C-alpha positions in Angstrom: -5.3 15.5 5.7 -4.3 13.3 8.8 -0.9 15.2 8.9 -2.8 18.4 9.6 -4.3 17.2 12.4 -1.3 15.4 13.9 0.5 18.8 13.4 -2.5 20.6 15.3 -2.9 18.0 18.0 0.8 17.9 18.9 0.8 21.8 18.7 -1.6 22.7 21.0 -0.3 20.2 23.3 3.2 21.8 23.3 4.7 19.1 21.3 6.4 19.8 18.0 7.8 17.4 15.7 9.3 17.7 11.8 7.0 17.8 9.0 8.9 14.3 7.7 7.9 12.7 10.6 4.7 13.7 10.7 4.4 12.3 7.0 6.0 9.4 8.5 3.9 9.2 11.3 0.7 9.8 9.4 1.4 6.9 6.9 1.7 4.4 9.5 -1.5 5.1 11.4 -3.4 5.6 8.1 -2.4 1.8 7.3 -2.4 0.6 10.8 1.5 -0.5 11.0 3.6 -0.6 13.3 6.6 1.8 12.8 10.4 0.7 12.8 12.1 3.2 14.3 15.5 3.1 16.2 14.8 6.5 17.7 11.7 6.1 19.3 11.8 9.7 21.1 10.7 11.5 17.7 7.3 9.4 17.5 6.5 8.4 21.3 4.0 11.2 21.2 2.3 10.3 18.3 -0.8 9.0 20.0 -1.8 5.2 18.7 1.2 5.0 16.9 2.8 1.0 17.3 6.6 1.6 17.1 9.4 -1.3 17.5 12.6 -1.0 17.3 14.4 -4.1 16.3 18.2 -3.1 17.7 16.7 -2.7 21.0 18.0 -5.6 23.0 
């Protein structure tokens, strides 16, 4: 259900994210977990999502 809400919200704002990225982000949000991702650009559009990049210097 959260996937659909995210997709609609981002779509209304003119932003797109792949369905798989939306699923990944929604799981992290549902569990109040940080998302570990090297390419943060895909996920930085998701409000409230905490993103960590362990490869960043």
